[in-house]
C-alpha positions as CSV (number, residue, x, y, z in Angstrom):
1,M,7.6,-89.3,-35.9
2,V,7.5,-90.3,-39.6
3,I,7.8,-94.0,-40.4
4,L,8.8,-94.9,-44.0
5,S,9.6,-98.4,-45.4
6,A,11.8,-99.9,-48.1
7,V,10.4,-98.1,-51.1
8,P,11.9,-95.3,-53.1
9,L,11.0,-92.1,-51.2
10,H,11.7,-90.0,-54.2
11,Y,13.8,-91.1,-57.1
12,P,13.6,-88.8,-60.1
13,S,14.8,-91.3,-62.7
14,T,11.7,-93.4,-62.3
15,S,8.1,-92.5,-63.0
16,A,7.0,-93.4,-59.5
17,T,5.4,-90.5,-57.7
18,P,6.7,-90.1,-54.2
19,S,4.3,-90.3,-51.3
20,P,3.2,-87.0,-49.7
21,Q,5.3,-87.9,-46.6
22,A,8.4,-88.6,-48.7
23,A,8.0,-85.4,-50.8
24,S,7.6,-83.5,-47.5
25,L,10.7,-85.0,-46.0
26,L,12.8,-84.3,-49.1
27,A,11.6,-80.6,-49.0
28,Q,12.3,-80.3,-45.3
29,L,15.8,-81.7,-45.8
30,Q,16.4,-79.3,-48.7
31,S,15.4,-76.4,-46.6
32,G,18.0,-77.3,-44.0
33,Q,15.8,-78.7,-41.2
34,I,17.6,-81.3,-39.2
35,F,16.1,-84.6,-38.0
36,Q,17.3,-88.0,-36.7
37,L,16.8,-91.5,-37.8
38,A,15.5,-93.3,-34.7
39,P,18.4,-95.2,-33.0
40,D,16.2,-98.4,-32.8
41,C,15.0,-98.4,-36.5
42,Q,15.9,-101.3,-38.7
43,G,17.0,-99.4,-41.7
44,G,18.9,-96.6,-43.2
45,L,18.6,-93.8,-45.7
46,I,20.6,-93.3,-48.9
47,I,20.7,-89.6,-49.6
48,E,21.4,-88.8,-53.2
49,K,23.2,-85.6,-54.1
50,Q,24.0,-84.3,-57.6
51,F,27.3,-86.3,-58.0
52,Y,27.4,-88.8,-55.1
53,S,25.3,-90.3,-52.3
54,D,25.5,-90.4,-48.5
55,F,24.3,-93.0,-46.1
56,A,22.6,-92.4,-42.7
57,G,21.8,-95.2,-40.4
58,P,20.1,-95.6,-37.0
59,G,20.8,-92.7,-34.7
60,A,22.3,-90.4,-37.4
61,A,21.3,-86.9,-38.1
62,I,19.7,-86.1,-41.5
63,G,19.2,-82.7,-43.0
64,G,20.9,-79.5,-41.8
65,Q,24.1,-78.7,-43.7
66,F,24.7,-82.3,-44.5
67,D,21.8,-82.6,-46.9
68,A,20.6,-79.2,-48.1
69,A,21.7,-80.2,-51.6
70,C,20.0,-83.6,-51.7
71,V,18.0,-84.5,-54.8
72,A,16.5,-87.8,-53.8
73,L,16.0,-90.2,-50.9
74,Y,15.9,-93.9,-50.7
75,A,14.8,-95.8,-47.6
76,V,16.5,-99.2,-47.0
77,G,14.4,-101.2,-44.5
78,T,12.1,-99.4,-42.2
79,I,13.1,-96.0,-40.9
80,Q,11.7,-93.7,-38.4
81,V,12.4,-90.0,-38.6
82,R,12.3,-87.9,-35.4
83,S,12.8,-84.3,-34.7
84,L,15.7,-83.3,-32.4
85,E,14.6,-81.2,-29.5
86,S,17.8,-80.9,-27.4
87,R,21.2,-79.6,-28.3
88,Q,22.8,-82.7,-26.7
89,K,20.7,-85.1,-28.9
90,R,21.5,-83.0,-32.0
91,L,25.2,-83.1,-31.3
92,Q,25.1,-86.9,-30.7
93,A,23.1,-87.5,-33.9
94,I,25.6,-85.3,-35.8
95,Q,28.5,-87.4,-34.4
96,I,26.9,-90.6,-35.5
97,R,26.3,-89.2,-39.0
98,A,29.9,-88.0,-39.1
99,A,31.0,-91.6,-38.3
100,Y,29.0,-93.0,-41.2
101,A,30.5,-90.3,-43.5
102,E,34.0,-91.1,-42.2
103,R,33.6,-94.8,-42.9
104,L,32.3,-94.1,-46.4
105,G,35.3,-91.8,-47.0
106,K,37.7,-94.5,-46.0
107,I,36.2,-96.9,-48.4
108,A,36.0,-94.4,-51.2
109,S,39.7,-93.5,-50.8
110,L,40.8,-97.0,-51.7
111,Q,42.5,-97.2,-55.1
112,V,41.0,-100.5,-56.4
113,P,37.4,-100.1,-57.4
114,L,36.5,-103.8,-57.0
115,R,37.9,-103.6,-53.4
116,R,35.7,-100.5,-52.8
117,G,32.7,-102.5,-54.2
118,S,33.3,-105.4,-51.9
119,L,33.9,-103.3,-48.8
120,I,30.8,-101.1,-49.3
121,I,28.6,-104.2,-49.7
122,E,30.2,-105.7,-46.5
123,Q,29.7,-102.4,-44.7
124,L,26.1,-102.1,-45.7
125,C,25.5,-105.6,-44.5
126,K,26.9,-104.6,-41.1
127,W,25.0,-101.4,-40.9
128,L,21.7,-103.1,-42.0
129,P,22.0,-106.5,-40.2
130,H,18.3,-107.5,-40.7
131,Q,18.3,-109.8,-43.7
132,P,21.5,-108.3,-45.2
133,H,21.5,-110.3,-48.4
134,Q,17.9,-109.5,-49.3
135,T,18.7,-105.9,-48.5
136,M,21.7,-105.8,-50.9
137,E,19.5,-107.2,-53.7
138,A,16.8,-104.6,-53.0
139,I,19.2,-101.6,-53.3
140,A,19.9,-100.6,-56.9
141,D,23.5,-101.0,-58.0
142,E,23.6,-97.4,-59.1
143,Q,22.8,-96.3,-55.5
144,I,25.5,-98.4,-53.9
145,A,28.0,-97.2,-56.6
146,Q,27.3,-93.6,-55.8
147,L,28.2,-94.2,-52.1
148,V,31.9,-94.9,-52.9
149,G,32.5,-93.5,-56.4
150,I,32.5,-96.7,-58.5
151,L,30.5,-97.9,-61.5
152,P,27.3,-99.9,-61.1
153,T,29.0,-102.8,-63.1
154,T,31.7,-102.9,-60.4
155,V,28.9,-103.3,-57.8
156,R,27.4,-106.1,-59.8
157,L,30.8,-107.9,-59.9
158,S,31.3,-107.4,-56.2
159,K,27.8,-108.8,-55.4
160,R,28.5,-111.8,-57.7
161,S,31.9,-112.5,-56.0
162,Q,30.3,-112.3,-52.6
163,K,27.5,-114.7,-53.6
164,Q,30.1,-117.2,-55.0
165,A,32.1,-116.9,-51.8
166,L,29.1,-117.6,-49.6
167,S,28.0,-120.6,-51.7
168,R,31.3,-122.4,-51.3
C-alpha cells in the first residue's frame, strides 16, 4: 500500500520534483495498471489529462483505461493506494469511479459557468468532508476549473461567493 499526502504528486507546471513514489504511481497509471484508493482514506486524487481533469475519491479505481492518458496527479488530503486482487473488488472500485465521473459530468453539463463553479466546490466539500474549507483553499483554482470545464477566475468567484454566504 502506498500512502501519499496533500502535496502535488507531479505537476509539470511547477519546478517541484515529484517524489519517487509519486513518479512511480504516475508511470504505473500511464501504463494501464489499475489500483484503488482505500475506501477509508481521507482524501482524493485529481487526475490531470491533457484537456481536463478527473476526480477519484475513497474506494474508486484509478488507472486502467480511465487514466492511461494522465499527465499529472494531485493528492487532496491523505490517500492510500492499494492493488486490486479480486475481480469483484475491481468491479466495485470501477463502479465507484464511474459514479464520481457521472457526478462530474452532470455538473459540467450545466449551462451557467458560475453555477458549475459553485456546484463543484460544494461537491468537493462533500467528497472531502475533513476540513472542507481548508481543503478548498489548498486546491489550485486551475485544478478545480479543469474538473468541470470552467475558467479559474470563475472558481475564484465561486469561492468568494461561498465565503460571503458562510459569513452571513
